[in-house]
C-alpha positions in Angstrom: 17.6 9.9 6.9 19.4 12.2 4.4 17.1 15.2 4.4 19.1 17.1 1.8 18.9 14.2 -0.6 15.2 13.9 0.0 14.6 17.6 -0.6 16.6 17.5 -3.9 14.6 14.5 -5.0 11.3 16.3 -4.4 12.5 19.4 -6.2 13.5 17.3 -9.2 10.1 15.7 -9.4 8.4 19.1 -9.7 11.0 20.5 -12.0 10.2 17.8 -14.5 6.6 19.2 -14.7 7.9 22.4 -16.2 8.4 20.7 -19.6 5.5 18.3 -19.3 1.9 18.0 -20.3 0.1 17.9 -16.9 -3.2 16.6 -15.8 -4.2 16.7 -12.2 -7.1 16.1 -9.8 -7.6 17.0 -6.1 -10.3 15.9 -3.7 -11.1 16.3 0.0 -9.7 13.3 1.8 -12.5 13.1 4.5 -13.9 10.0 5.9 -14.7 7.9 8.9 -13.5 4.6 10.5 -13.4 3.1 13.9 -9.7 3.7 14.2 -9.7 7.4 13.1 -13.2 8.8 13.9 -13.8 11.6 11.4 -10.8 12.6 9.2 -10.1 15.6 7.0 -7.4 16.2 4.4 -6.4 16.6 0.8 -5.9 13.9 -1.8 -4.2 14.9 -5.0 -3.0 13.1 -8.1 -0.7 14.6 -10.8 -0.1 12.9 -14.2 2.5 14.3 -16.6 4.3 13.2 -19.8 7.6 15.0 -20.6 7.8 16.2 -24.2 10.8 14.0 -24.9 8.9 10.8 -23.9 6.9 8.8 -26.4 3.3 9.6 -25.4 2.2 6.0 -26.2 4.2 4.7 -23.2 3.3 4.7 -19.5 3.1 8.2 -18.0 4.7 9.7 -14.9 2.6 10.3 -11.9 2.7 11.7 -8.3 0.2 10.8 -5.6 -0.1 13.0 -2.6 -2.1 12.6 0.6 -2.3 14.7 3.8 -4.8 13.8 6.4 -5.7 14.7 10.0 -8.3 12.9 12.2 -10.3 13.8 15.3 -8.1 11.3 17.2 -5.0 13.5 16.6 -3.7 11.2 13.9 -1.7 12.8 11.0 -0.2 11.4 7.8 1.7 13.0 4.9 2.6 10.8 2.0 4.2 11.4 -1.4 4.4 8.6 -4.0 6.1 9.5 -7.4 6.3 7.0 -10.2 8.7 8.1 -13.0 9.5 6.4 -16.4 12.7 6.9 -18.5 13.8 5.9 -22.0 10.2 5.3 -23.1 9.5 3.0 -20.1 12.7 1.0 -20.2 13.5 2.3 -16.7 11.0 3.0 -13.9 11.7 4.8 -10.6 9.0 4.3 -7.9 9.2 5.9 -4.5 7.2 6.1 -1.3 7.9 8.9 1.2 5.7 9.0 4.3 5.5 10.6 7.7 3.0 9.4 10.2 2.0 10.4 13.8 -0.7 7.9 14.6 -2.2 7.3 18.0 -3.6 3.7 17.8 -4.2 0.5 19.6 -2.0 -2.6 20.3 -3.7 -6.0 20.9 -0.6 -8.2 21.0 1.1 -10.5 18.4 -0.4 -13.4 16.5 -3.5 -14.6 14.8 -5.7 -15.1 17.9 -5.5 -11.7 19.5 -8.7 -10.2 20.9 -10.2 -6.7 20.8 -10.7 -6.8 24.6 -6.9 -7.1 25.2 -5.9 -3.6 24.1 -3.6 -0.7 25.1 -3.2 2.7 23.6 0.1 4.1 22.2 1.3 6.9 19.9 4.0 6.0 17.4 5.8 8.4 15.1 7.4 7.0 12.0 9.1 7.8 8.7 9.1 5.5 5.8 11.2 6.0 2.6 11.8 3.5 -0.2 13.1 3.7 -3.7 12.8 1.0 -6.4 14.6 1.3 -9.7 13.6 -1.3 -12.3 14.8 -2.2 -15.7 12.7 -3.9 -18.4 14.4 -7.0 -19.8 11.8 -8.1 -22.3 8.2 -6.9 -23.0 6.7 -7.9 -19.7 9.6 -8.9 -17.5 11.7 -6.6 -15.4 14.3 -6.7 -12.6 14.8 -4.2 -9.9 17.0 -3.0 -7.1 15.4 -1.3 -4.1 16.1 0.4 -0.8 13.9 0.3 2.3 14.3 2.8 5.2 12.0 3.1 8.2 12.3 4.8 11.5 10.0 4.3 14.5 9.6 5.8 18.0 6.7 5.6 20.5 6.0 9.1 21.9 3.2 8.0 24.3 2.7 4.6 25.9 1.0 3.0 28.8 2.9 1.9 31.9 4.6 -1.5 31.8 3.7 -1.9 28.1 5.1 -4.7 26.0 6.2 -2.0 23.6 8.4 -0.2 26.1 11.6 -1.0 24.1 10.3 1.2 21.3 10.3 4.4 23.3 13.8 5.0 22.0 14.3 5.9 18.3 15.1 2.9 16.1 15.5 2.3 12.4 15.5 -0.5 9.9 17.4 -0.2 6.6 17.7 -2.6 3.7 18.8 -3.2 0.1 16.8 -5.6 -1.9 16.1 -7.2 -5.3 12.9 -7.8 -7.2 11.7 -9.7 -10.2 8.3 -8.8 -11.9 6.2 -10.1 -14.8 3.4 -7.6 -15.8 1.1 -8.2 -18.7 -1.8 -6.1 -17.4 -3.4 -3.6 -19.8 -3.5 -0.7 -17.3 -1.8 0.7 -14.3 -4.8 1.7 -12.2 -7.8 -0.4 -13.5 -6.6 -3.4 -15.5 -9.3 -5.5 -17.2 -7.1 -8.3 -18.4 -3.6 -9.7 -17.9 -1.3 -11.2 -15.3 0.9 -9.7 -12.6 3.5 -11.6 -10.6 6.2 -10.1 -8.4 8.8 -11.4 -6.0 10.9 -9.2 -3.6 13.6 -9.9 -1.1 15.0 -7.3 1.3 18.2 -7.7 3.4 18.2 -5.6 6.6 21.6 -5.4 8.2 23.8 -3.0 10.2 25.9 -2.7 7.1 23.1 -0.4 5.9 22.8 1.4 9.3 20.0 -0.8 10.4 19.4 -1.5 14.1 18.1 -5.0 13.2 19.3 -7.9 11.0 16.6 -9.9 9.2 15.4 -10.9 5.7 11.9 -10.5 4.3 10.5 -12.2 1.2 7.3 -11.1 -0.4 5.1 -12.5 -3.3 2.3 -10.7 -5.1 0.4 -12.6 -7.8 -2.7 -11.2 -9.6 -4.9 -12.1 -12.6 -7.5 -10.0 -14.3 -10.3 -11.4 -16.4 -12.6 -9.3 -18.6 -16.1 -10.6 -18.0 -17.8 -8.0 -20.3 -17.1 -4.5 -21.7 -18.4 -3.2 -18.3 -17.0 -5.6 -15.8 -13.9 -7.4 -14.6 -13.2 -10.3 -12.3 -9.8 -10.4 -10.5 -8.0 -12.5 -7.9 -4.8 -12.0 -5.9 -2.5 -14.1 -3.7 -0.1 -12.0 -1.6 2.2 -13.3 1.1 5.4 -12.3 3.0 7.8 -14.4 5.0 10.6 -13.2 7.4 13.6 -14.7 9.2 15.9 -13.1 11.8 15.3 -10.4 14.4 12.2 -8.7 13.0 11.2 -5.6 15.0 7.6 -4.8 15.9 7.3 -2.0 13.4 8.4 -4.3 10.5 6.0 -7.1 11.2 3.0 -7.5 8.9 -0.5 -6.3 9.7 -3.4 -8.3 8.3 -5.7 -5.3 8.0 -3.3 -3.9 5.3 -4.6 -6.6 2.9 -8.0 -7.5 4.3 -10.8 -5.0 4.4 -12.8 -6.5 7.2 -10.1 -6.7 9.9 -9.8 -3.9 12.6 -6.6 -2.0 12.4 -3.6 -3.7 14.1 -5.7 -6.6 15.5 -3.5 -9.3 13.9 0.3 -8.8 13.6 3.1 -11.2 13.0 6.3 -12.0 11.1 4.5 -13.8 8.2 1.2 -13.5 6.5 -0.7 -14.9 3.5 -4.0 -13.6 1.9 -6.0 -14.9 -1.0 -8.8 -12.7 -2.3 -11.1 -12.1 -5.3 -13.0 -9.0 -6.5 -15.7 -8.3 -9.1 -16.1 -4.7 -10.4 -18.7 -3.3 -12.7 -19.3 0.1 -14.3 -22.8 -0.5 -15.6 -23.7 2.8 -17.3 -22.3 4.7 -20.4 -23.7 8.2 -19.9 -21.4 11.3 -19.8 -21.5 11.4 -16.0 -22.9 7.9 -15.1 -20.0 6.1 -16.8 -17.8 7.3 -13.9 -19.9 5.4 -11.3 -19.1 1.7 -10.5 -19.6 -1.0 -7.9 -17.5 -3.8 -6.4 -17.9 -7.0 -4.3 -15.1 -8.9 -2.8 -14.2 -12.1 -0.8 -11.0 -12.5 1.2 -9.2 -15.2 3.2 -6.0 -14.7 5.2 -4.0 -15.1 8.4 -0.7 -14.1 10.1 1.7 -16.6 11.7 5.1 -16.7 13.4 6.7 -19.5 11.4 5.8 -21.2 8.1 5.5 -24.6 9.8 2.8 -23.2 12.1 0.5 -22.1 9.3 -2.8 -23.9 9.2 -5.7 -23.3 6.7 -8.3 -23.5 9.5 -6.7 -20.3 11.1 -7.6 -18.2 8.1 -10.0 -15.2 8.7 -12.8 -14.7 6.2 -13.9 -11.3 5.0 -16.5 -10.2 2.5 -17.9 -6.9 1.4 -19.0 -4.4 -1.2 -17.9 -1.0 -2.5 -18.6 2.1 -4.5 -16.3 3.5 -7.3 -16.0 6.9 -8.8 -13.5 7.6 -11.7 -11.3 10.6 -10.9 -9.3 10.7 -14.1 -11.2 8.8 -17.0 -8.1 8.5 -19.3 -6.2 6.4 -16.7 -9.3 5.0 -15.0 -8.0 6.2 -11.6 -10.9 5.4 -9.2 -11.9 6.8 -5.9 -13.3 4.0 -3.8 -15.4 3.4 -0.7 -15.3 -0.2 0.6 -17.2 -1.8 3.5 -15.7 -5.1 4.7 -17.4 -7.5 7.1 -15.6 -10.0 9.3 -15.8 -11.8 12.7 -15.3 -8.5 14.5 -17.9 -6.5 12.6 -17.5 -4.1 9.7 -14.7 -1.8 8.6 -14.8 1.2 6.3 -12.1 2.1 3.7 -12.0 5.4 1.7 -9.1 5.8 -0.8 -8.0 6.7 -4.2 -6.8 3.8 -6.4 -8.1 0.2 -6.4 -7.1 -2.3 -3.7 -5.3 -4.4 -6.3 
């Protein structure tokens, strides 16, 4: 990890703000879940438009999260999204440090909550994606993916013993995206489809060689002036020597799955969501509600995928608009599945 380059990048982000129209919001990032117990922290969102940029185009933003939990878990995340030449070029980044005591249940779609072991991983994650618009809704991108992983505390004779040593995975990838949505944070109509492929290889200082393909397809339908119905198919498929920390976790895309319960090299999820903001008062227009239904599974090989193995989740949620102009929403979702219920508290919609 080039720390000097990372520092210069962060300084550049905030230097841009000196010549920009700035809007921001900050909220306590407290909450509760079975994985974290009580958590405390800060959630901040910065929105800024440089004077040289056409104000009718998409705006630049920085999302910041810092959180600590009563289980000694800590996360720091910075996510800038910058546009250049009136939106022709877009630079999107994710920078994250995580020290996160958690639970390992094994690999696969049939793991059980009773088969558990505790471990404490420490990880860094950095990715950059530079995209260029080809026509109105179509863009191509080049991206980098860097992640490091090391287990600091582990049970004796653990299946994860190999990861007590520092290891990293690095890749360069390509992407193709069609985006006709009418908003970044709360679209009410339009279509979104994206395909990515990342090549991990020792040529890029990676300790592992493998390829990962991912698909993200979404559609948004305006039901009324107050509500929207949306659906999403998301899937990812791997080949090669995929390390544990680059396998896919089903709970990242299904809100009723306990953290880390189902992990494997491939996954697919199909889900739908209905959201409504029923009121139009000065304050009440910021309050909304959601319901959702989700189907998904993980699997080791594509030929082993079976529809009957899909997990079914459903649930409901509360929405509160943090920045009305962008419709950036703070959400609380409760998902129900075969292992009980799970709570999610975040800024920004699930999809």
